[in-house]
N, C-alpha and C positions, 0 to 999 in steps of 0.2 A: 786198647793196648796200644803204646806209643811205638815210635817208629825204630828205636833202638830193640826192643823187642821183636818186633817183626822182622827186624832185619836179620836177627840170629836165626829167627825158623827161614827164613830166604835162604840163606847161605846154606842149611841142611837141604832144602827143596828150590834150587836156583832155576827151576823153569815155570815160568809164568802164565798162565791161559786166560783168557777172558770169554772162551768159546767150548760150551761142554762137549761139543761135537769134533774137536780137535784136541780133545784132554789126553795126557796121556799118564801112565801109573807115576804118581807120585808129585804130580805136577801141584801148584798152588794157584786156585781159582779164585779170581776178583769176580764178585759177582756185582757188574755196573749195570747202571739203569739207562735206558732211554726214551725217547716218546710214545712209545708203544710196546716197552716190554720193561719187565723187573728181574735183573740179574738173581736178585735175592730167591725169587721161586726156583731158580735152576740150582741151588746150594745142595740139595740133597741128593739131586742125580749126577752132581760134578764129584760128591762122595762115594756112590755107587759105581761111577766110571773109573775110580781108583785116584781120585785128588786126593794129595796129603791134608790138604785144609782147603776150608772155602773160607774168604774173607769178604764178611757181609755188614751191611750198616742196619739191619733191621730185626730186632730181637726175636721177633715171632715165627724166624725161619733157621733158629739157632739149633746146633746138633750137639750134644756136650763133648766135648773133647776133639770135635771136628770142625768147628767153625770160629773163626776169630771178627770179633763184633770191633766195627770202628765207628767214627762218628758221620764219614762218607766214604765210599770206596773208591771214587775216582778221586779225590784227594791224597787219599792215602797211597792210592799207587803212584803218582805224581811225586810225592815225597819221600816214596819208598825208593825210585828213581833216582832223585836227587840227592839221597844218602849213598847210595851206591855209587854214583857218578863220584862223590868227594873223596870214594877210596883209591882212586887213581891218580898218579901224577904223570898222564902222558897227553901227546896232543889229542884234543879232539876238534875237528873241521866240522863245522856246523854250514850248509848250503840253504841257499833258499834263492829265491828268484821267481819272476813270471811264466818263463818259458825255458826248457831246457835241465830243468834241475835235477831229474832223476837221472837224465843220460849223463851230465856231468859227474853226479855221484857215482854211477855204474862203470865209467872210463878212470876217474879218480881212485876208486876202489879197486878195479884190477892194477892200478900202475903200482899202487903204496902195498896192494900185496905181495908184487915179487919180492918184497925185501922187508916188510914187517907182517906180525900176525896181526891182520885188520878186521876190526868189525864195523859193519854198516846196516844202515836201514835196508829190510827187505821189502821189495816190491816198491809199495805207495804207502808205508806207513809212518806218515809224516804231519798226524796230527796229534791234537790233545791226548789221545791213549795209543798211538802208533810211536811218539817219540819216547815216552817213558819205557814200553815195551823195548823199545831197539836198545835204550840203555841197559835195561836188565837182561840182556843178555850178552852183554860185554862181559868176558872172562877174565881170571887174572892174568893171562898169558898176552893180554892185549897189549899190544905197541903201539898202535893209533886206533881211533874211532872216527868213522865218519856219520853224521848224522843229515838226515835231510828234513828239511821244515817247510811245510807248505802252511799257507794261511790265506784268509780270504776277509779279514777285519783287521783293525787296527788293534795292538797290544798283544797279539797271538804270538808273533815272534819273539815278543818281550817276554812272555809266560815262558815259553820254552827255553831262552837263554838262562833262564832262572832254574830251571831242571839240568840242563844239559852242560849249563858253563862253558861253553867252548873257547877255546884257547885261540882259534882259529877261524877264520868265516869267508864265505865266499857269496856272493849276490850275482847270478847270472847274468840276470838284467832286470828294467821294472819297465813293464810292457800292461796295454790295456786287458787285464785278466782280474777276474772278481772285482768288476768295477763298483756292483752292486753294494757290496760288504764294504769297501775301502773307499766309497764316494767320490771316484774319480781318478783319473792319473797320477794327481799330487798326493791323494791317498795311498797311492800302491807304493810310492817312493818313500814315504812316511812309513809306513807299515813295515815295508823290507829293510827300510833303513834301520828297524830297532836291532837287526844284526851286528850292523856298524855300531850302533850306540853302548849295545854291550862292549865291544872289542875295545873302543876308546875308554870306557871306563874302567876297563880291568887290563890295560896294556897288552891285549891282544895283536894278532897279526891279520891282515886283510888281504887277500887276494882279489887284485880289483883289474876289470878290464878296462885298460886305459884308452879305449877307441870312444867309450861313453863318456862324454864331459858332466854328466848327471853323476854317475858314478865318481869320478875325480871329485866333485864337488862333495858329495856326499860322506866320501871318506876322508876328508880335512879332519886334521887334528889325532887320526890314528896315528901310533905312534912308529907300527910296523907295518910298512906296505910293499906287498910283491905285485909286480904288473906285468900284463901280458896283452898282447894287442896284436894290430897290422904294424903298427909303427911305435917308435918312442916309448918301447918297453923293455922290461927284462927277458921275456920271450916273446919274438916277434914272427909270424908265420902268414901266408895268405893261403888260399884255396887255387889250386892248379886247376886252369879252366881244361874243359873240354873232356873231363873225366866221368864216366858213370856215378862211380862211388866217390867220396870226397877224398881227394890227395891232398895233403898240405905240406907246401916247401916253406922250409924255417931261414929265417936271415938270423935271427941271434936267439941264444939258449941251447937250443941242439943244432946240429948240423944237418945236413940233407932234407929227408923228405920222409913223411909218414903217410902209407896207403891204408885208408881204413875199410871199414864195410858200413858205413853211414851213409844214407842217401842226402843231398841236400847241403847246400853250404851254409845254411844256418846253422849247422854244427859245427862249425870254425871253432866257436868262441869257447865251445865244451871241451874239443882238443885242445886247443891252446891253454887253458885253465889245467886238464891233466896233466899235460907236460910242465905248466908251471908247478903245480903240485909235486909232483915228483921230484922236481931240482929242489924245490925247498926244502924237501925233506932227505935230499940227500939219495935218491934212487938214482942208479947208473944212467945213462943215456939209453945204452943198447937193452935195458929191461925197460926203460919207459917205451921204446920203440915196438917191443915185440907184445907187450900188454896191450897196448892200443891199437895194432895189428890185429890182434888176436880176439879184440872184443866184436862179439857179435850181437845186435840190437835183438830183443825180444820183447814182449807185450803191447804189438801195435804202434813202436816206436821207430820210425824213419827205416823200417824194412823194406827192402824189395825182394819181392815175391816173384814167381813165376808159375802161372796155372795156364797148361795149353801153351798155346802161342802167344799169349798176353802175358805183359810185364806189370806190376802192380807196387805201386810207393802205398805201404798202408803204413799211417800215421794217424791213426785213429785213438789215441789213448784219451787225448784230450785237445781242446781246441780253444781260442782266444783271438782277438783281432790282429794282435801282432806275429800269432805264430801262423794264422791263417794266411796272411799275404804274403810271408815269408816263403809259404809251402807251394803257393799258386805261383810266385816270382820264379821260384827255383822249379818246379814244374814245366813252366812254359821254355825256360832256356837249356832242358835237356834235348837231347840228340834223340828223335824218336817220332813216327808217323803216328796218326790217329788218338790223338790225347782226347781222354775223356776225364772231365772233372765230377767227383763225387764227393760232395759235401755237406755236410751236417750242421744244423743251425748250432749257433754259440750260446752256452747259458751263463747265468750268473753277471749280467751285464744291466742290469736295473734298466733306469730311463732313457739309457743311451745305446739300449739294444737294437731298436731298430735302423737308427742312424749307421751304427755300427756294421750292420748286416746291409745297409745299402752302401757304404764305403766297398764293402767285397764286392757286391755287383758291380762296381764301377771296375776295380781290380781285375776280374775277370775278364770283362769287357775290352780290358786293352791287349787282349791274346787271342790268337786263333785256335778254337777247339772244335775236335769232331762233335763231342756232345758235350753238354752240362747239367749233371742231376743236383738239384737241391732237395736235401729233406728236412721236414719240419720244423719247428718253432718259427722265428721270426723269419725265417725265409718264406713262409708261407703268407707274410702280410704285407709283403713287398711287391712292387710291379716289375716282372723284368719276362725277357723273351725265352727263357729257358724252362726245361721241364722239373716239374714240382712232384714232391711224392710226402703223404702224411708219416711214411717211418722208412726207414731200411731196407726192410723185408719187401716192402711194394717196389721201392728202387730196384732192389736185386731181381725182383721177377720180372721188370722190365726187361732190365739186360740179359736175363735169360731168354725170353722172347726176341731180342734182337740178334742172338747165337753170335756174340761179338768177338774177333778173333785179330790177330796180328794189332793189337791196340796196347797203347799205355795207358793206365788208369791212376791217379789221386784219389787215396780214398782219407778223408779226413772229417773231422767234427768232435763237438762235445762227448764225453763219455756217455752221456746220458742217450744220444742219440743211436750208440751201437752200431757203427758204421762197418766195423769188420763183419757185420752177416752178410753184406753183399757179396766176399767171397764166396759164399757157400752156393752162390745162383752162376758161378762163372765156369 
């Protein structure tokens, strides 16, 4: 079956699913394979659950009239998404970066949705499966689409650009994330820069954080550049000191200030990016302000929570050396007594992992704390004077025994550490 034929079927059944547990009546089921599962084996179950068709790549699982046989299901899913993308003549804004891409995506989506029918990546569906699934959810009424792209190795962003064909792009930053896959910081910049390469080759537009010299250099040669930052940019703003939540005062782009519900000055570039995107696409200033001020973070990203007499900054969706240091520094600056650090180990750092964890220990030592709890991974392989725990559950149990009250806690770590479990013990 060729893509044109499959696309005709997709137009009749435009809801795509890869998980039989989430199937709805009339869905198209794509039987993806993985290291420990074979989606073809679930084709019959998908049909029984109401799928209109199951797309398979093994004839042994064929069901006459209900399965569509292709050479490779994943490749076909990606080709179908690319074909669907080509039916639109609207802006497609791609966002990547080491830190802040999901928050930036959510803020930009909030701003653009005030004026356009805007489709965007749901949650963190930003990989080789999530990108095509996001594209296939874009409907005819779309005015703009915002696509998040994650990557942990070279040529990954380039492959997503072939599918999504972005007209606009934004790299939040290039930090110490996924060093194992990228082979070091220079590899991170090269990998993330594949988005700029696509824009450069297709007369696209880049939104660039002008404070970062490396992004200035990486973006050279792109014909259309919109800038934001703390100075010398089209949109400029700075964090207002002494605020519990981030408040941004603007000196160009828009007037006045924006009071956010985000914790941490490290969210400043994310807010500036959202303002810049709004202005670029003609959103009125007041709508930009209302959208950002109305945005409430979820999914363990820069959330300020209250549990009893304790205040908790929950930023535990992910962590790398860049974001970890920024979170610690910001937490140290906040007004508040009895500060407790609860940090989970960082993943995917390869041969530099031990060194990067030791660097975090040095940063911790620069500030006074009531307690420091370090959980799992390479924190267990380093020498330090702080409390260590194999898991977040054990750290939480220790916290419960201390009967913690009237304290501030920063809870952060890589996803695999599940640091949010600590909250169950407070």
